[in-house]
N, C-alpha and C positions, 0 to 999 in steps of 0.2 A: 161239679162232677156230675157226669152223667148217670143215670139211673141204668141198672143192670138187672136183668131176669136171669136167675139161675136155675136151671133144670137139670137135676142130678138123678142119675139112675144106676144101681148097681146090678149087672149082669151076673146071675148066680152060677151059671155055667163058665164064667170066665173069673176065676178067684183072683187075678193079679190087678184088675184095673177097674176104675169107676169113670164113667163117662160123663162129662159136664158140657151142655150147650148154654152159650152166653148170646142174648139180645140186648143191644144197646140202643135205644131210641135216643137220637141226638138232637131231634127237632120236631115241631108239632106234626108235620107231614108224616114222620116216621110212627108218630104215636097213632095217628088216624090209619094208616096201614096196618098198624098192629090190631086195631079195633075191628078191621074187616076180616080179620082171620088169616091175612096172609103174612106169615112171620118169617123174616129172614134171619137165620142163624148166622151171626157175624163171626163166631168163634166157636171151636169145638177141641177141647183137650181132655186127655185121661190123666186121672190121679192114680198113682201107684198105690196099691193098698200095702200095709205094713207087712214086713216079712216076719214068720212065725220064729220066735227066739224062745222057744220053749225047752231048750236042750239042757242038759246037765253040765255045769262047770266042773271039770274034772281037777280038783284040788285035793289038798289033804282032808279037807271037811267039805264034802259034795254039798253044794246048795243049788236048787233048781233056780234058773234065771227067770226073771218076771215073764209071765206069758204075754206074748204080743196078740191081742185080739184082731183077726183078720176082717173082722166086719166093722166098717167104720159107722160110728153114731154121730151124726153131724146135727149140732143143735143151733149153730150159727155161722155165719162167714161174712167176710168184708171185702171189699174191693178197693185197693189202695195204690194208686198209680197203674203199674202194671202187674200188680200182684193180687192173686186171690188168697186170703187167709181164711182157714177152715178149722173149726174145733173138731179134733178127734178125741171124742169123749172117753172111750175105753181104754186108750193109751195115754191118757193124761198129758196131751201135747197139741200144739198147733201146728198144722200143715201149711207151709209156705210155698205156693205154686206160682211160677211166673206163668203170664199169659202165652208167651212164646214157647213154653214148655222146657225152658233151661232153669238152673240155678234153684232147683227145688230142693226144700230142706224142712227141717222141723224144729220146734222151741219146746223143750220139755217143761212141764209145769208141775206144781206141788199138789195139784188136785185134778178132778175131772171137769173140764171146762164146759160152761153152759152159754153164757152169753157175753156178747163182745160190743164194743162201741168204739169208733174211730174218735180220737181226741183232736189231734192235727197231724200233718205231715205223716210220719211213720208211727206214731205213738198211738196205742190202743189200750183200752181197759178190758179185762177178761175177768169174769166172775166165775166162781166154783164153790161147791158146798164142801165145808170140812167133813171128815169122817167121825164126827161127834153129834150128838142130838140132845139137846136140852129139853126140859120138860115144856118150855114156853115155844119151842120151834127149834129149826135147824139154823145153824151159823156158818157163814161163808166168807171167803175173802175176796178182794178186788186186787188184781195185779195191774200196776201200770208197766206196760211193756214198750220199748222201742224195738220193732221187729227186726232192726239191722243191727242192734248193739245188745239186746237182752232185757231183763228185768230192771226196772228203775226203783220201783217201791212197791210195798204192798199195804192196802187198806185192811187191817185185820178186824175180823169178828163182826161183820155186818149181819144183823139178824135177818132171816127169811129174804136174803138177797135174790132178786129176780132179774127181769130184763132191765135194760139201762140205756142212756143216751147221753150226749154231751153237747153243751152249748155254753158258749162265753166262758170257757175254761172251767166249767162246772159240771159234775156228773148229777144225773137226774136218775135215781135208782127206784124202782119200784119194789116196795116191800109188801110180801105177802098178798100181791094183787090189789090192796086196798089203799096204799098211800105211797107217796113219793118223797124220799129223802133227798134233798139237795145238799151236797157237799163239794169241797174242792178237791184238788188232786192229792191231798195228804190226807184226806178222810175227814176233815175238820166239818162239822155241821153247819150248814147255814141257814136253812129253813125247811118248813114241812109243808107239802101240797097234799090236800085230799084228792084222791083219784075220782073222776066223774062216774065211775061205776066201781062195784067192789069186787069184780073178778078181771082185772086187767091182764091180759095175756102177752102184749107187747107195746113197745113204746119206741118212737123215732121222734126226730126233731128237725125243724129247718127253719132259719130266719125268725128266731126268737119266739117259734111256735112249737108246742108238743102235739104229737099225735099218738092216740091210744086205741088200741083194739081191744073188745070185749067178745072172746071167743064163745062164750055161753049165751049172750043175749044177740049176737050177730050185729055189733055196733061199732062203729068208729066215731072217735071223738077227736075234736081240736081245741086245744086250751092254750092260754098264753103261759108264760115262764112262772106265773104265781097261781096258775091253777083256774083261772077265770075261763068259763067254757065260751068258746068262739062259735063253734057250730057241732051238730051232731048228725050222723048219717046211719041209715039202715035201709037194707034192701033185700028182698027174697033171694036174689042171686048171689049174695054174699054171705055164705054160711060157714060159720066158725072161722072167722078172719084171724090170721095170726101175723106174719111178719109185714112191716110197713117200711116204705120209703117215698120221698118226695123228690120230683126231679125239678131242674131250674125253671120250668114253666108252671110250678106249683101243681102239678098233676101228683096225685096220691095213689101209689100202687100198693094193693094189699093182696097177698096171697090168701087163698080160703081153703082150709084143710079138707072139709066135708064137701063143699061144691066142687072141689079140685079145678080151680080157676084162678085168673088174676082179674081183679076189678080195678078200674082207673078211676078215682073220684076226681072231679073237677069242681071244686067249690065255686069258682067264678061263673059256671054255668049251672050251678044249683042242681047237682045231681050227679048220677053215674052217666058219664058221657060215654065211655068205652067200656065194653065187656068182651072178655074172651074165654072160651072154654076148650078145654084139651082132654084127650082121653088119659094122658099120664099127667101127674100132678106137678106143677111148678113147687119147688120148696122155699127158695128164697129170693127175695128182690134185694138188690145190693144198692 
């Protein structure tokens, strides 16, 4: 799967749509072109905002319908085949948008979605925090969803569930930013992995390797699937690293919230091979 950079912005003067630009580097040549600052937008499409449904249901016992939030709060998104899957936090649903602009739809959820991970084909994992809080912390669920056929199973009561990734039919779930619980698709615990840092903000995986960002210390880590550190990276141009993806050429794309840029780390060349800065922020690499 090719990597994608998603640049999303909401125009406050136009309340009906949100525009998304997509850049897909498919070769080393395109990555170098990306490094030079000459970005070619390969696709642009709009996501329609939810319609306001805060009207009154006129029945014998009038009850207000649920308010549909017009502002989209996107925590995560995935690129699957010809589809973009986006978390609509406030409306507790997933937005499924076709790249060609057709067959757009939603999948309702039991909670407000935060993180997602592709498992295989059209199967994804989605985490959300339950509306209860224990003295020891918050509890969440993880839904395993076939985006073509709906919910398959729910992993209940995962303590302080955070970001997650999938490799070899296993979920690697960051708990409280400090450790990783490895579990199968039914939620059965497999093993525990200590995080290379105590404030892990995001995780990705590729070819039996885990990639983790620490947004507080501005660091990027690579570990094997048992937590053994392979390398560590830090650079002044990488400030508050967040989302991560790895392309087929082993380039690691990292979006950075504070420096408002995307860095591309190439471990084979021992450092930050490519760097790009933009006036508006890139939100997610897919």
